[in-house]
Biopython code that builds the backbone (N, CA, C, O; Angstrom):
import numpy as np
from Bio.PDB.StructureBuilder import StructureBuilder

atoms = [
    (1, "MET", "N", (-8.305, -20.306, 48.940)),
    (1, "MET", "CA", (-9.695, -19.885, 48.803)),
    (1, "MET", "C", (-9.744, -18.568, 48.029)),
    (1, "MET", "O", (-9.002, -17.634, 48.332)),
    (2, "ASP", "N", (-10.619, -18.500, 47.033)),
    (2, "ASP", "CA", (-10.762, -17.302, 46.220)),
    (2, "ASP", "C", (-11.498, -16.214, 46.991)),
    (2, "ASP", "O", (-12.437, -16.487, 47.739)),
    (3, "THR", "N", (-11.050, -14.967, 46.793)),
    (3, "THR", "CA", (-11.750, -13.819, 47.362)),
    (3, "THR", "C", (-12.601, -13.225, 46.256)),
    (3, "THR", "O", (-12.077, -12.774, 45.237)),
    (4, "PHE", "N", (-13.905, -13.223, 46.450)),
    (4, "PHE", "CA", (-14.811, -12.696, 45.439)),
    (4, "PHE", "C", (-15.050, -11.213, 45.639)),
    (4, "PHE", "O", (-15.224, -10.743, 46.763)),
    (5, "LEU", "N", (-15.054, -10.487, 44.539)),
    (5, "LEU", "CA", (-15.404, -9.075, 44.514)),
    (5, "LEU", "C", (-16.844, -8.964, 44.050)),
    (5, "LEU", "O", (-17.356, -9.872, 43.395)),
    (6, "ARG", "N", (-17.498, -7.871, 44.378)),
    (6, "ARG", "CA", (-18.865, -7.669, 43.908)),
    (6, "ARG", "C", (-18.830, -6.599, 42.828)),
    (6, "ARG", "O", (-18.255, -5.527, 43.015)),
    (7, "GLY", "N", (-19.457, -6.906, 41.694)),
    (7, "GLY", "CA", (-19.400, -5.993, 40.561)),
    (7, "GLY", "C", (-20.711, -5.902, 39.820)),
    (7, "GLY", "O", (-21.709, -6.524, 40.182)),
    (8, "ILE", "N", (-20.675, -5.101, 38.764)),
    (8, "ILE", "CA", (-21.839, -4.853, 37.913)),
    (8, "ILE", "C", (-21.405, -5.007, 36.459)),
    (8, "ILE", "O", (-20.339, -4.529, 36.073)),
    (9, "ILE", "N", (-22.227, -5.668, 35.660)),
    (9, "ILE", "CA", (-21.943, -5.805, 34.225)),
    (9, "ILE", "C", (-22.087, -4.437, 33.564)),
    (9, "ILE", "O", (-23.146, -3.814, 33.640)),
    (10, "LEU", "N", (-21.019, -3.973, 32.915)),
    (10, "LEU", "CA", (-21.085, -2.715, 32.161)),
    (10, "LEU", "C", (-21.711, -2.955, 30.795)),
    (10, "LEU", "O", (-22.574, -2.197, 30.354)),
    (11, "PHE", "N", (-21.273, -4.005, 30.138)),
    (11, "PHE", "CA", (-21.898, -4.442, 28.883)),
    (11, "PHE", "C", (-21.378, -5.822, 28.526)),
    (11, "PHE", "O", (-20.341, -6.270, 29.014)),
    (12, "TYR", "N", (-22.134, -6.480, 27.658)),
    (12, "TYR", "CA", (-21.723, -7.792, 27.151)),
    (12, "TYR", "C", (-22.175, -7.908, 25.714)),
    (12, "TYR", "O", (-23.353, -7.715, 25.411)),
    (13, "ARG", "N", (-21.250, -8.220, 24.828)),
    (13, "ARG", "CA", (-21.563, -8.448, 23.417)),
    (13, "ARG", "C", (-21.632, -9.948, 23.196)),
    (13, "ARG", "O", (-20.607, -10.626, 23.125)),
    (14, "ARG", "N", (-22.841, -10.452, 23.091)),
    (14, "ARG", "CA", (-23.020, -11.894, 22.931)),
    (14, "ARG", "C", (-22.384, -12.390, 21.638)),
    (14, "ARG", "O", (-21.764, -13.453, 21.622)),
    (15, "LEU", "N", (-22.533, -11.631, 20.556)),
    (15, "LEU", "CA", (-21.965, -12.036, 19.269)),
    (15, "LEU", "C", (-20.443, -12.187, 19.358)),
    (15, "LEU", "O", (-19.881, -13.141, 18.822)),
    (16, "GLY", "N", (-19.789, -11.261, 20.024)),
    (16, "GLY", "CA", (-18.339, -11.336, 20.173)),
    (16, "GLY", "C", (-17.904, -12.200, 21.351)),
    (16, "GLY", "O", (-16.760, -12.652, 21.411)),
    (17, "GLY", "N", (-18.833, -12.428, 22.292)),
    (17, "GLY", "CA", (-18.529, -13.261, 23.448)),
    (17, "GLY", "C", (-17.639, -12.611, 24.480)),
    (17, "GLY", "O", (-16.846, -13.293, 25.129)),
    (18, "TYR", "N", (-17.756, -11.278, 24.651)),
    (18, "TYR", "CA", (-16.927, -10.593, 25.643)),
    (18, "TYR", "C", (-17.689, -9.431, 26.274)),
    (18, "TYR", "O", (-18.721, -8.995, 25.764)),
    (19, "GLY", "N", (-17.166, -8.947, 27.378)),
    (19, "GLY", "CA", (-17.774, -7.813, 28.051)),
    (19, "GLY", "C", (-16.854, -7.263, 29.123)),
    (19, "GLY", "O", (-15.696, -7.664, 29.243)),
    (20, "PHE", "N", (-17.397, -6.331, 29.905)),
    (20, "PHE", "CA", (-16.650, -5.705, 30.983)),
    (20, "PHE", "C", (-17.514, -5.603, 32.231)),
    (20, "PHE", "O", (-18.728, -5.418, 32.147)),
    (21, "VAL", "N", (-16.879, -5.726, 33.383)),
    (21, "VAL", "CA", (-17.534, -5.508, 34.667)),
    (21, "VAL", "C", (-16.779, -4.405, 35.392)),
    (21, "VAL", "O", (-15.625, -4.119, 35.072)),
    (22, "ILE", "N", (-17.426, -3.795, 36.361)),
    (22, "ILE", "CA", (-16.751, -2.827, 37.221)),
    (22, "ILE", "C", (-17.063, -3.181, 38.658)),
    (22, "ILE", "O", (-18.184, -3.573, 38.984)),
    (23, "ASP", "N", (-16.075, -3.042, 39.506)),
    (23, "ASP", "CA", (-16.235, -3.332, 40.927)),
    (23, "ASP", "C", (-17.165, -2.290, 41.544)),
    (23, "ASP", "O", (-17.055, -1.102, 41.242)),
    (24, "ARG", "N", (-18.066, -2.726, 42.395)),
    (24, "ARG", "CA", (-19.000, -1.802, 43.041)),
    (24, "ARG", "C", (-18.290, -0.790, 43.925)),
    (24, "ARG", "O", (-18.812, 0.300, 44.162)),
    (25, "ALA", "N", (-17.102, -1.139, 44.415)),
    (25, "ALA", "CA", (-16.339, -0.231, 45.271)),
    (25, "ALA", "C", (-15.533, 0.776, 44.439)),
    (25, "ALA", "O", (-14.843, 1.629, 44.997)),
    (26, "GLY", "N", (-15.619, 0.677, 43.117)),
    (26, "GLY", "CA", (-14.854, 1.562, 42.245)),
    (26, "GLY", "C", (-13.664, 0.833, 41.660)),
    (26, "GLY", "O", (-13.411, -0.329, 41.981)),
    (27, "GLY", "N", (-12.949, 1.509, 40.815)),
    (27, "GLY", "CA", (-11.790, 0.885, 40.190)),
    (27, "GLY", "C", (-11.960, 0.807, 38.688)),
    (27, "GLY", "O", (-12.883, 1.379, 38.108)),
    (28, "GLU", "N", (-11.042, 0.082, 38.081)),
    (28, "GLU", "CA", (-11.033, -0.026, 36.627)),
    (28, "GLU", "C", (-11.968, -1.119, 36.128)),
    (28, "GLU", "O", (-12.302, -2.053, 36.857)),
    (29, "ASP", "N", (-12.386, -0.985, 34.868)),
    (29, "ASP", "CA", (-13.180, -2.023, 34.217)),
    (29, "ASP", "C", (-12.345, -3.297, 34.130)),
    (29, "ASP", "O", (-11.123, -3.238, 33.987)),
    (30, "VAL", "N", (-13.010, -4.452, 34.218)),
    (30, "VAL", "CA", (-12.333, -5.738, 34.112)),
    (30, "VAL", "C", (-12.975, -6.521, 32.971)),
    (30, "VAL", "O", (-14.194, -6.682, 32.921)),
    (31, "PHE", "N", (-12.147, -6.999, 32.066)),
    (31, "PHE", "CA", (-12.572, -7.717, 30.867)),
    (31, "PHE", "C", (-12.963, -9.149, 31.210)),
    (31, "PHE", "O", (-12.370, -9.760, 32.099)),
    (32, "PHE", "N", (-13.968, -9.690, 30.504)),
    (32, "PHE", "CA", (-14.302, -11.108, 30.609)),
    (32, "PHE", "C", (-14.779, -11.626, 29.267)),
    (32, "PHE", "O", (-15.204, -10.856, 28.406)),
    (33, "THR", "N", (-14.704, -12.946, 29.095)),
    (33, "THR", "CA", (-15.206, -13.589, 27.883)),
    (33, "THR", "C", (-16.323, -14.558, 28.269)),
    (33, "THR", "O", (-16.576, -14.790, 29.451)),
    (34, "HIS", "N", (-16.979, -15.112, 27.271)),
    (34, "HIS", "CA", (-18.068, -16.053, 27.510)),
    (34, "HIS", "C", (-17.612, -17.258, 28.323)),
    (34, "HIS", "O", (-18.431, -17.911, 28.970)),
    (35, "ARG", "N", (-16.322, -17.562, 28.298)),
    (35, "ARG", "CA", (-15.799, -18.712, 29.045)),
    (35, "ARG", "C", (-15.936, -18.542, 30.555)),
    (35, "ARG", "O", (-16.011, -19.530, 31.286)),
    (36, "GLU", "N", (-15.970, -17.292, 31.027)),
    (36, "GLU", "CA", (-16.079, -17.046, 32.459)),
    (36, "GLU", "C", (-17.531, -17.026, 32.952)),
    (36, "GLU", "O", (-17.775, -16.992, 34.159)),
    (37, "LEU", "N", (-18.490, -17.048, 32.028)),
    (37, "LEU", "CA", (-19.893, -17.101, 32.445)),
    (37, "LEU", "C", (-20.155, -18.448, 33.134)),
    (37, "LEU", "O", (-19.563, -19.462, 32.765)),
    (38, "PRO", "N", (-21.044, -18.452, 34.133)),
    (38, "PRO", "CA", (-21.357, -19.719, 34.796)),
    (38, "PRO", "C", (-21.895, -20.750, 33.795)),
    (38, "PRO", "O", (-22.492, -20.385, 32.782)),
    (39, "GLU", "N", (-21.686, -22.008, 34.078)),
    (39, "GLU", "CA", (-22.139, -23.091, 33.200)),
    (39, "GLU", "C", (-23.634, -22.966, 32.914)),
    (39, "GLU", "O", (-24.437, -22.781, 33.829)),
    (40, "GLY", "N", (-23.993, -23.069, 31.649)),
    (40, "GLY", "CA", (-25.390, -22.992, 31.243)),
    (40, "GLY", "C", (-25.895, -21.578, 30.991)),
    (40, "GLY", "O", (-27.009, -21.405, 30.498)),
    (41, "VAL", "N", (-25.099, -20.564, 31.318)),
    (41, "VAL", "CA", (-25.488, -19.170, 31.092)),
    (41, "VAL", "C", (-24.869, -18.710, 29.776)),
    (41, "VAL", "O", (-23.670, -18.874, 29.553)),
    (42, "HIS", "N", (-25.699, -18.131, 28.904)),
    (42, "HIS", "CA", (-25.209, -17.694, 27.597)),
    (42, "HIS", "C", (-25.306, -16.197, 27.398)),
    (42, "HIS", "O", (-24.839, -15.674, 26.386)),
    (43, "ASP", "N", (-25.910, -15.497, 28.353)),
    (43, "ASP", "CA", (-26.094, -14.061, 28.211)),
    (43, "ASP", "C", (-26.190, -13.427, 29.593)),
    (43, "ASP", "O", (-26.701, -14.040, 30.530)),
    (44, "VAL", "N", (-25.700, -12.207, 29.712)),
    (44, "VAL", "CA", (-25.873, -11.396, 30.918)),
    (44, "VAL", "C", (-26.329, -10.018, 30.471)),
    (44, "VAL", "O", (-26.125, -9.637, 29.319)),
    (45, "LYS", "N", (-26.937, -9.279, 31.366)),
    (45, "LYS", "CA", (-27.503, -7.973, 31.040)),
    (45, "LYS", "C", (-26.720, -6.845, 31.690)),
    (45, "LYS", "O", (-26.161, -7.005, 32.775)),
    (46, "LYS", "N", (-26.689, -5.721, 31.026)),
    (46, "LYS", "CA", (-26.089, -4.512, 31.583)),
    (46, "LYS", "C", (-26.768, -4.208, 32.909)),
    (46, "LYS", "O", (-27.995, -4.244, 33.009)),
    (47, "GLY", "N", (-25.967, -3.907, 33.930)),
    (47, "GLY", "CA", (-26.501, -3.584, 35.240)),
    (47, "GLY", "C", (-26.687, -4.778, 36.153)),
    (47, "GLY", "O", (-27.023, -4.614, 37.326)),
    (48, "GLN", "N", (-26.474, -5.982, 35.631)),
    (48, "GLN", "CA", (-26.654, -7.180, 36.441)),
    (48, "GLN", "C", (-25.548, -7.276, 37.490)),
    (48, "GLN", "O", (-24.376, -7.048, 37.189)),
    (49, "ASN", "N", (-25.926, -7.614, 38.716)),
    (49, "ASN", "CA", (-24.967, -7.769, 39.808)),
    (49, "ASN", "C", (-24.313, -9.131, 39.739)),
    (49, "ASN", "O", (-24.972, -10.139, 39.484)),
    (50, "ILE", "N", (-23.010, -9.153, 39.969)),
    (50, "ILE", "CA", (-22.253, -10.400, 39.945)),
    (50, "ILE", "C", (-21.235, -10.407, 41.075)),
    (50, "ILE", "O", (-20.935, -9.371, 41.669)),
    (51, "SER", "N", (-20.719, -11.570, 41.357)),
    (51, "SER", "CA", (-19.528, -11.731, 42.189)),
    (51, "SER", "C", (-18.489, -12.352, 41.266)),
    (51, "SER", "O", (-18.824, -13.173, 40.413)),
    (52, "TYR", "N", (-17.227, -11.962, 41.434)),
    (52, "TYR", "CA", (-16.200, -12.461, 40.511)),
    (52, "TYR", "C", (-14.825, -12.464, 41.161)),
    (52, "TYR", "O", (-14.577, -11.761, 42.141)),
    (53, "THR", "N", (-13.946, -13.265, 40.598)),
    (53, "THR", "CA", (-12.539, -13.262, 40.980)),
    (53, "THR", "C", (-11.739, -12.798, 39.765)),
    (53, "THR", "O", (-12.239, -12.818, 38.640)),
    (54, "THR", "N", (-10.517, -12.388, 39.996)),
    (54, "THR", "CA", (-9.669, -11.923, 38.898)),
    (54, "THR", "C", (-8.369, -12.723, 38.851)),
    (54, "THR", "O", (-7.990, -13.409, 39.800)),
    (55, "LYS", "N", (-7.710, -12.601, 37.705)),
    (55, "LYS", "CA", (-6.391, -13.197, 37.504)),
    (55, "LYS", "C", (-5.631, -12.268, 36.571)),
    (55, "LYS", "O", (-6.252, -11.469, 35.870)),
    (56, "PRO", "N", (-4.300, -12.350, 36.541)),
    (56, "PRO", "CA", (-3.524, -11.521, 35.619)),
    (56, "PRO", "C", (-3.831, -11.890, 34.165)),
    (56, "PRO", "O", (-4.010, -13.063, 33.834)),
    (57, "SER", "N", (-3.888, -10.883, 33.316)),
    (57, "SER", "CA", (-4.124, -11.102, 31.891)),
    (57, "SER", "C", (-2.874, -11.687, 31.237)),
    (57, "SER", "O", (-1.755, -11.250, 31.506)),
    (58, "VAL", "N", (-3.082, -12.677, 30.380)),
    (58, "VAL", "CA", (-1.973, -13.257, 29.626)),
    (58, "VAL", "C", (-1.606, -12.353, 28.460)),
    (58, "VAL", "O", (-0.431, -12.192, 28.132)),
    (59, "ARG", "N", (-2.629, -11.762, 27.833)),
    (59, "ARG", "CA", (-2.409, -10.935, 26.640)),
    (59, "ARG", "C", (-1.952, -9.518, 26.949)),
    (59, "ARG", "O", (-1.265, -8.892, 26.141)),
    (60, "LYS", "N", (-2.331, -9.015, 28.115)),
    (60, "LYS", "CA", (-2.029, -7.621, 28.446)),
    (60, "LYS", "C", (-1.404, -7.560, 29.843)),
    (60, "LYS", "O", (-2.108, -7.334, 30.827)),
    (61, "PRO", "N", (-0.096, -7.760, 29.932)),
    (61, "PRO", "CA", (0.574, -7.775, 31.230)),
    (61, "PRO", "C", (0.282, -6.505, 32.042)),
    (61, "PRO", "O", (0.218, -5.402, 31.501)),
    (62, "GLY", "N", (0.109, -6.694, 33.343)),
    (62, "GLY", "CA", (-0.164, -5.562, 34.225)),
    (62, "GLY", "C", (-1.648, -5.279, 34.416)),
    (62, "GLY", "O", (-2.011, -4.390, 35.186)),
    (63, "THR", "N", (-2.511, -6.021, 33.729)),
    (63, "THR", "CA", (-3.953, -5.834, 33.902)),
    (63, "THR", "C", (-4.580, -7.127, 34.411)),
    (63, "THR", "O", (-3.982, -8.201, 34.342)),
    (64, "LEU", "N", (-5.791, -6.996, 34.919)),
    (64, "LEU", "CA", (-6.520, -8.145, 35.433)),
    (64, "LEU", "C", (-7.702, -8.463, 34.535)),
    (64, "LEU", "O", (-8.248, -7.580, 33.874)),
    (65, "VAL", "N", (-8.091, -9.728, 34.517)),
    (65, "VAL", "CA", (-9.287, -10.182, 33.803)),
    (65, "VAL", "C", (-10.105, -11.034, 34.774)),
    (65, "VAL", "O", (-9.592, -11.499, 35.791)),
    (66, "VAL", "N", (-11.374, -11.229, 34.448)),
    (66, "VAL", "CA", (-12.228, -12.071, 35.286)),
    (66, "VAL", "C", (-11.779, -13.523, 35.165)),
    (66, "VAL", "O", (-11.565, -14.030, 34.064)),
    (67, "ALA", "N", (-11.639, -14.186, 36.316)),
    (67, "ALA", "CA", (-11.265, -15.601, 36.333)),
    (67, "ALA", "C", (-12.496, -16.479, 36.514)),
    (67, "ALA", "O", (-12.603, -17.541, 35.900)),
    (68, "LYS", "N", (-13.421, -16.038, 37.355)),
    (68, "LYS", "CA", (-14.624, -16.811, 37.650)),
    (68, "LYS", "C", (-15.743, -15.829, 37.971)),
    (68, "LYS", "O", (-15.502, -14.789, 38.585)),
    (69, "MET", "N", (-16.966, -16.153, 37.558)),
    (69, "MET", "CA", (-18.100, -15.264, 37.756)),
    (69, "MET", "C", (-19.285, -16.036, 38.323)),
    (69, "MET", "O", (-19.562, -17.163, 37.912)),
    (70, "ILE", "N", (-19.977, -15.416, 39.270)),
    (70, "ILE", "CA", (-21.206, -15.964, 39.834)),
    (70, "ILE", "C", (-22.276, -14.888, 39.692)),
    (70, "ILE", "O", (-22.072, -13.754, 40.124)),
    (71, "LEU", "N", (-23.410, -15.229, 39.092)),
    (71, "LEU", "CA", (-24.501, -14.271, 38.948)),
    (71, "LEU", "C", (-25.249, -14.159, 40.259)),
    (71, "LEU", "O", (-25.511, -15.162, 40.923)),
    (72, "GLU", "N", (-25.595, -12.929, 40.633)),
    (72, "GLU", "CA", (-26.405, -12.714, 41.821)),
    (72, "GLU", "C", (-27.865, -12.677, 41.392)),
    (72, "GLU", "O", (-28.167, -12.299, 40.260)),
    (73, "THR", "N", (-28.760, -13.057, 42.268)),
    (73, "THR", "CA", (-30.167, -13.172, 41.897)),
    (73, "THR", "C", (-30.853, -11.834, 41.698)),
    (73, "THR", "O", (-31.796, -11.740, 40.912)),
    (74, "ASP", "N", (-30.404, -10.796, 42.391)),
    (74, "ASP", "CA", (-31.017, -9.482, 42.196)),
    (74, "ASP", "C", (-30.162, -8.680, 41.229)),
    (74, "ASP", "O", (-28.934, -8.711, 41.312)),
    (75, "PHE", "N", (-30.800, -7.965, 40.314)),
    (75, "PHE", "CA", (-30.051, -7.131, 39.393)),
    (75, "PHE", "C", (-30.886, -5.941, 38.956)),
    (75, "PHE", "O", (-32.112, -5.944, 39.066)),
    (76, "THR", "N", (-30.197, -4.929, 38.460)),
    (76, "THR", "CA", (-30.845, -3.753, 37.920)),
    (76, "THR", "C", (-30.782, -3.875, 36.414)),
    (76, "THR", "O", (-29.692, -3.874, 35.842)),
    (77, "ALA", "N", (-31.923, -3.981, 35.760)),
    (77, "ALA", "CA", (-31.968, -4.152, 34.307)),
    (77, "ALA", "C", (-31.737, -2.825, 33.603)),
    (77, "ALA", "O", (-31.740, -1.764, 34.227)),
    (78, "ASP", "N", (-31.539, -2.901, 32.304)),
    (78, "ASP", "CA", (-31.406, -1.693, 31.482)),
    (78, "ASP", "C", (-32.603, -0.785, 31.691)),
    (78, "ASP", "O", (-33.688, -1.251, 32.041)),
    (79, "ALA", "N", (-32.412, 0.494, 31.479)),
    (79, "ALA", "CA", (-33.504, 1.460, 31.626)),
    (79, "ALA", "C", (-34.646, 1.130, 30.673)),
    (79, "ALA", "O", (-35.810, 1.319, 31.027)),
    (80, "ASP", "N", (-34.333, 0.629, 29.445)),
    (80, "ASP", "CA", (-35.410, 0.321, 28.498)),
    (80, "ASP", "C", (-36.281, -0.847, 28.966)),
    (80, "ASP", "O", (-37.458, -0.929, 28.614)),
    (81, "ALA", "N", (-35.710, -1.732, 29.746)),
    (81, "ALA", "CA", (-36.462, -2.892, 30.206)),
    (81, "ALA", "C", (-37.457, -2.533, 31.303)),
    (81, "ALA", "O", (-38.318, -3.342, 31.649)),
    (82, "GLY", "N", (-37.344, -1.326, 31.851)),
    (82, "GLY", "CA", (-38.191, -0.926, 32.956)),
    (82, "GLY", "C", (-39.574, -0.503, 32.549)),
    (82, "GLY", "O", (-40.423, -0.291, 33.414)),
    (83, "GLY", "N", (-39.836, -0.372, 31.270)),
    (83, "GLY", "CA", (-41.171, 0.034, 30.808)),
    (83, "GLY", "C", (-41.345, 1.549, 30.888)),
    (83, "GLY", "O", (-40.368, 2.288, 31.009)),
    (84, "ASP", "N", (-42.585, 2.000, 30.819)),
    (84, "ASP", "CA", (-42.886, 3.432, 30.857)),
    (84, "ASP", "C", (-42.653, 3.989, 32.250)),
    (84, "ASP", "O", (-42.891, 3.330, 33.262)),
    (85, "GLN", "N", (-42.181, 5.227, 32.265)),
    (85, "GLN", "CA", (-41.964, 5.873, 33.574)),
    (85, "GLN", "C", (-42.778, 7.113, 33.677)),
    (85, "GLN", "O", (-42.734, 7.797, 34.699)),
]
sb = StructureBuilder()
sb.init_structure("model")
sb.init_model(0)
sb.init_chain("A")
sb.init_seg("    ")
for serial, (resi, resn, name, xyz) in enumerate(atoms, 1):
    if name == "N":
        sb.init_residue(resn, " ", resi, " ")
    sb.init_atom(name, np.array(xyz, "f"), 0.0, 1.0, " ", f" {name:<3s}", serial, name[0])
structure = sb.get_structure()
């Protein structure tokens, strides 16, 4: 059984198909590609809450990458999306 961590999207470049998440409990950034996005999802937003699992990186030994991602329904959108303050 996979143990899911809770994280936040730091950024995602749709054109390049990659991004980074950070664990809510702290720690290092974790890389992900569009392949780890849930089926039917083509974009995620900075600040969006997710649950994810990790696996060892094939390209960069000693680091972890996202293995599976689940989007959470509540998220904090970018500051610009919040409108006037």
